[in-house]
N, C-alpha and C positions, 0 to 999 in steps of 0.2 A: 687832626686836621690834615697833616701831611700825608697820612695814608689815604684819605679820601681823594685828595688831588692826585696822588700817584695812581690811584685806580682810575680816576677820570681821565688821566693821561692815556693809559692803556686802552680804555674804552673808546676814547675819541679817535685815536690813531687806528683802531680796528675798524670803526665805522668808515673812517676816511679811506681805508684800503678797499672797502666794499664799493664805495662810490667811484674810486679810481678804476677799479676792474669794470664796473658798468660803463664808465666813460670811455675806456679803451675799446669797448664793443662798438661805439659809434664814431670814434676818432682814431683810425688805425695808425696814422702817422704821428700822432701827438700823444705823449705819455702823461700829459697833464702837469708837468713840473712847473712850467712858467706860469700857468693860470693859477695854480694853487698858491705859489709864492706871491704873486701879485695880490691875491685876495688876503694873504697873511699880512702883507705890508699895509694895506688899506685898513683892515680891521684892527690890527694891533696899533697902528699909527693913531687912529681915532681914539682908541682905548687909552693909549699912553698919554695923549694930551689931556683927556678928561681925568685921568688918574692923577696926573701931576697938578691939575687945577683944584681938584676937590679933595685929595687924599694926602699927598705927600709933596714936600718941597726939599727932599734930600738932594744936595748939590751933585751935579753930574761931573764926573771926572774922566779924564782922558784914558786913564788905566782901565776903568770899568767898561767904557765904550770899546776899547781895543779888545778886551777879553770877550765881550758879548759878540763883537764882529767876527773875531777869529772862530768863535764857537759856531756861528751861523755858517761861516765859510766851510768849515769842516763837515758839519752835519747836513744841512739843507742843500749845499752845493756839491762839494766833493763826494760826500757820502752817497747821495742819491745818483749823482752822475755815474760813479763807479758801479753802483748796484744795477742800474739800468743797463750799462754796458756789459755787465756780466751776464744778465739775462739773455742777451743775444748770442753768447758764446757757450754757456752751459745750461741755459734755460732758467726760467723763473723759480722753479722749485728748488734747484740746487743753489741758486744764488740767495734765495731767501733763507734757506737752511743754514748756510754759512754766515750770512749776515746776522742771524739770531744770536751769534756768540758776542755781539757788541757789548752786552752788560758785563761780561767777563773783563773786557778791556777797561771799562769804566771803573770797575771795582779795583783792579790792579793799579790803575793810575791814581785813584783816589787814596788808596792805602800808602803807596810809595811816595807820591808827590805832594798830596794834600794832607798827609799825616792823619787820616781818619782812622779811628780805632773801632773795630767791629767786635762787639760783645758776642760771647759763645752761643747763646740761643738764636739771636738774629743771624749769626754766621751759619748755623745749622739750617735755617730757613733759606738763606741765600743758596746754600749747596743743593737744597731740594730744587729750587727754581732752576739752577744751572743743569742739574741732572735731568729734570723734566724736559727742558729745551733741547738738551743733548739727545735724549731718546727720540724726540720728535724729529730733530734734524738728521739723525742717522737713518731713520726710515724714509724721510723725504729724499735723501741722497740716493738710497737704493731704488726707490719707486721712480725717480727721474731718469734712470739710466737708459730707459727706452725712448725718452723724449729728446735725446741729443744725438745728432749725427756726427760721429767722430771725424768723418771726412771733411766736414764743412767748418768745423770750429777748432780753435786752439784751446783745448781743455785747460792746460796749465795756466794760460793767460787769463781765462775766465775765472778759474779758481783763485788766482792772485787778486784779480779785481774785486771779487766777492769778499775776500779776506781783508783787502785794503779798505773796502767800505765798512766792514765791521770795526776795524781799528779806528778809523777816523770818526765814525759815529761814537764809539766808546770814549775816545779822548775828548771829542767835542762836547759831549754831555757832561763829562767830568769838570772841564775847566769853566763851566757855567757857575760852579760853586764859588770860587774866588771872586768872580765878577759880582755875584749877589752879595758877598761879604763886604765888598767895597762900595756897592751901590744897591741897597736892598729895595729895589724897585722892579718887581717881576714883570710888569707890563712893559716898561722901557727896555728891559733886557731882552725880552722876546721880540720886541719891535726892531731893535738894532740888529739882532741875529738874522731875522728875515730880511731886513733891508740890505745887509751885506751880502746875503745869498742872492737876492734879486740883482744887485749891481754886478755880481760876478757872472750871472747867467746872461744878462744883457751884454756885457763885455765879451763873453765867449761867442755869442751869436754874431756880434759885430765883427770880431776878428775872423770869423768864418764867412763874413759877407752875406749873411742871411738875416740880419736883424729886422729890416723892414718887412721882409716876407713873413717872418716868424710872428711879429707883433700884429701884422694885418690878419694873419690866420686865426689869431685869438678872437678877433672881433667878427670876421666873416663866418668862422666855424665854431661859434660860441657853444661851449659844452656845459650844460647845467650841472651835470654830475661832477665836473671838475670844480665848479663854483661851490657846491656842497662840501666837497673834499677839502677845499681851501678853508671854509669856515670851521670845519672840524679840526683840521691841523692847527688852526689858530687857537682853538680851545685847548688842544693837547699841549702845544708849546707853552701857553700861559699856565696851564695846570702844573707842568713840570717845574717851571720856575717858582710858582707859589709853594709847591711841595718842598722845595729845597730851603724855604724859610723856616720849616718846622722839622725837617729831617736831614740826616746825612745823605749825600748824593748816592752813596753805595746802597742804602735802603730804598731810596726813590727808584733808582734804576732797576733794582731787583723786582719790585712790585709792578713797575711798568713793563717789565719783560714778559708779562703774561699776554702782551699784545697779540703775538702770533696765534696762540691758541684761542683767544677770544675771536680773532678773525675767522678761524676755522668754524667756530660755532655759529657765528653770525652769518657766515656764507651759507651754511645749511639752512638757516632760518629765513634770511632776506632773499638770497639768490635762489632759494628753493632747489638746491641741487638734489638730484635723484639719488646719488649714490650715498650709501650709509657712511657714517664716520668710522674710520678704522679703530680697532680695539687699542692699538698703540697710541693713537691720538687721545682716546679716552683716558688711558692710564697716565700718559705724560701730562694731561690736563690736571688729573688728580694730584700728581706729584707736585706740579708747579703751584697749584692753588693751596696745597698743604704748606708749601714753603712760604707762600704769601701770607697765609693765616698765621704761621709761626712768627714772622716778621712783625705783623700787625700786633699780635698779642704780647710780644716781649721787647718791642722797641720803646 
């Protein structure tokens, strides 16, 4: 069951990425962060209420709420903000390639601080996933060299932002596990994480003095693609939390790490890009999915 939800996490995030790309084509000045998080809070908030009414009455603890809030602040807020800023300095291809290393930081954190023990065969599967992502990332970094004007950007700063994004994403995903152990309510955990991220986004916009303008823009320039993206990220976040009920976070994040390659395949199908998929992408996809299959079979 955990495997299915981990795969659903990857697929939902991949589809969300597609809708974000389509949305950016019609909203040049808006990256969709606020709209998607607002949708997350609404959808997950309603689901959390219904879930607690009809399914569980596990007591809510301050510790669990704090952990879920910190996780949301690290992933949905700090992680995305740093990633989007890196896009402006080193380009989206380089930024995404570096951010794809996030599962490595999740696994390191889970093993060192959460005392997770990874068995030999699943460990081999995880290595396959990381190697496959590394191959894809390497070629993306090389490919993007023509997309970046070195006179206009601070490359070192951009690389740092992308790496910081990967680290906070990785750690943020890992600390969801102790929160789930303290409060095994995946819907509530996902809701608190998205709520914390929304609060930080609104606070950030308020400090910059553009809160009213930003919120008004979401209404006057409503983007349906961002709405769909928000729905899908809600499914992805919830699926990740549910998967942790059945599997170690190290295994969940390794399977969910197939997201970038699924995005490439879906981009070809849905966005109908004319260029062919590169051989290295096909090979890295084979390596990643081989690793995922090993994890599935031997977990």
